[in-house]
C-alpha positions as CSV (number, residue, x, y, z in Angstrom):
1,M,122.9,-138.8,-31.5
2,D,122.8,-135.2,-29.7
3,P,121.3,-132.8,-31.8
4,K,123.6,-130.3,-31.0
5,R,126.3,-132.2,-33.1
6,T,125.9,-132.7,-36.6
7,A,126.9,-135.6,-39.1
8,Y,130.0,-135.2,-41.2
9,T,129.1,-132.4,-43.3
10,G,132.0,-131.7,-45.4
11,R,135.8,-131.2,-45.8
12,S,138.6,-129.8,-43.1
13,E,141.9,-128.0,-44.2
14,N,143.5,-127.9,-40.8
15,L,143.4,-129.1,-37.6
16,D,142.7,-125.7,-36.2
17,Q,139.0,-125.7,-37.9
18,I,138.5,-129.3,-36.3
19,Q,139.3,-127.8,-33.0
20,S,137.1,-124.5,-33.4
21,A,134.4,-127.0,-34.5
22,T,135.0,-129.8,-32.0
23,A,131.7,-128.4,-30.1
24,N,129.1,-129.2,-33.3
25,I,130.9,-132.4,-34.4
26,S,129.7,-135.4,-33.6
27,E,132.4,-138.2,-32.1
28,H,131.4,-140.7,-34.9
29,Y,132.7,-137.9,-37.7
30,F,135.9,-137.0,-35.8
31,D,138.0,-139.6,-37.8
32,K,136.5,-138.7,-41.4
33,Y,137.1,-135.0,-40.2
34,I,141.2,-136.2,-39.5
35,V,141.2,-138.1,-42.7
36,D,140.1,-134.9,-44.6
37,V,143.3,-132.7,-43.0
38,E,145.4,-135.5,-43.9
39,A,144.5,-135.5,-47.3
40,T,144.8,-131.9,-47.8
41,T,147.9,-132.0,-45.8
42,L,149.5,-135.0,-47.9
43,G,148.2,-133.3,-50.9
44,S,149.8,-130.2,-50.4
45,S,153.6,-131.3,-49.7
46,L,153.2,-133.5,-52.7
47,S,152.3,-130.1,-54.7
48,K,155.0,-128.7,-53.1
49,Y,157.6,-131.0,-53.9
50,S,157.0,-131.5,-57.2
51,D,156.7,-127.6,-57.9
52,I,160.8,-128.1,-56.4
53,F,161.7,-130.3,-58.8
54,S,159.7,-128.8,-62.0
55,K,161.8,-125.7,-61.3
56,G,165.1,-126.4,-61.7
57,Y,166.2,-128.4,-58.6
58,D,169.1,-130.2,-60.2
59,A,170.5,-127.0,-61.3
60,K,170.3,-125.8,-57.6
61,F,171.5,-128.7,-56.8
62,A,174.3,-128.9,-59.0
63,V,175.8,-126.1,-56.8
64,Y,175.6,-127.9,-53.8
65,E,177.5,-130.7,-55.6
66,R,180.2,-128.2,-56.3
67,V,181.0,-127.1,-53.2
68,V,180.6,-130.4,-51.5
69,R,183.6,-131.9,-54.0
70,E,185.8,-128.9,-53.1
71,K,185.5,-128.0,-50.0
72,V,185.0,-131.9,-48.1
73,P,188.2,-133.6,-49.2
74,S,190.2,-130.8,-47.7
75,Q,188.2,-131.2,-44.3
76,L,188.3,-134.9,-43.9
77,D,191.9,-134.3,-44.6
78,S,192.8,-131.7,-42.7
79,C,190.9,-133.9,-39.7
80,V,192.5,-137.4,-40.7
81,R,196.2,-135.9,-40.5
82,G,195.8,-135.5,-37.0
83,A,193.4,-138.0,-36.1
84,Q,196.0,-140.3,-33.1
85,K,197.4,-137.2,-32.1
86,L,194.1,-135.7,-31.2
87,G,192.8,-139.0,-30.1
88,N,189.5,-139.0,-32.5
89,F,191.0,-142.4,-34.1
90,W,193.5,-145.3,-33.9
91,C,194.4,-147.3,-37.0
92,E,194.7,-150.7,-38.0
93,E,196.4,-151.8,-41.2
94,T,195.8,-155.4,-43.1
95,R,198.0,-157.1,-45.4
96,G,199.4,-160.5,-46.1
97,S,200.2,-162.8,-43.4
98,R,203.7,-164.8,-44.2
99,C,202.8,-167.1,-41.2
100,K,199.3,-168.3,-43.0
101,S,197.2,-167.5,-45.7
102,G,194.8,-164.7,-45.7
103,K,195.5,-161.5,-44.2
104,A,196.3,-160.3,-40.9
105,T,195.0,-156.9,-39.3
106,K,197.4,-155.4,-36.7
107,M,197.6,-151.7,-35.3
108,V,199.7,-149.1,-36.5
109,D,200.3,-145.6,-36.4
110,C,197.9,-143.6,-38.2
111,P,199.4,-141.9,-41.2
112,T,200.2,-137.7,-41.1
113,D,200.4,-137.5,-45.1
114,I,197.4,-138.3,-47.0
115,P,199.4,-138.7,-50.7
116,D,197.5,-138.5,-54.1
117,A,196.5,-141.9,-55.2
118,A,197.4,-140.9,-58.6
119,S,201.3,-140.2,-57.2
120,Q,201.5,-143.9,-55.7
121,S,203.9,-146.4,-57.0
122,G,203.1,-150.2,-56.1
123,S,200.5,-151.0,-53.6
124,A,199.3,-148.6,-51.4
125,P,199.1,-149.9,-47.7
126,N,195.2,-151.2,-46.4
127,I,194.8,-148.5,-43.5
128,T,191.3,-148.4,-42.0
129,Y,191.1,-145.5,-39.2
130,V,188.7,-146.4,-36.5
131,L,186.9,-143.6,-34.5
132,T,186.9,-143.6,-31.1
133,N,186.0,-140.1,-30.0
134,P,182.9,-139.1,-32.3
135,D,182.0,-136.0,-30.2
136,N,185.4,-134.5,-30.8
137,F,185.7,-135.4,-34.8
138,Y,182.7,-133.8,-35.5
139,K,183.6,-130.6,-33.2
140,E,186.9,-129.8,-34.9
141,L,185.3,-130.9,-38.6
142,V,182.5,-128.5,-38.2
143,E,185.1,-125.6,-36.6
144,I,187.8,-126.0,-39.7
């Protein structure tokens, strides 16, 4: 072993400490110092994570949940109403088939009105929106 380089002598808390002491650390001990840094980093992260959850995270998240519940449905409805016209979607409907047993799927015009489920009498059509232009859809969604 190089006499100028020392054996493992203790913990390093970050990579900067290891880097500044490189000339004095034997290559056989670098892994031990790096494990110390990893353990310190993980311990610190766990402590911060625990601290967040012990100080009312659920209450803070409730605000986020409320805003999402209030805003997102209307924003999505707005995007879906003009879905086909804007070229972001095409639609298909699945319904019972008269010719054979089971269900059949066919392309249909995308609805321009989204009725409230509570106001539906009978069964609502089973319409599937197929996203064809994700870049434009997400751009428009952000701009609403």
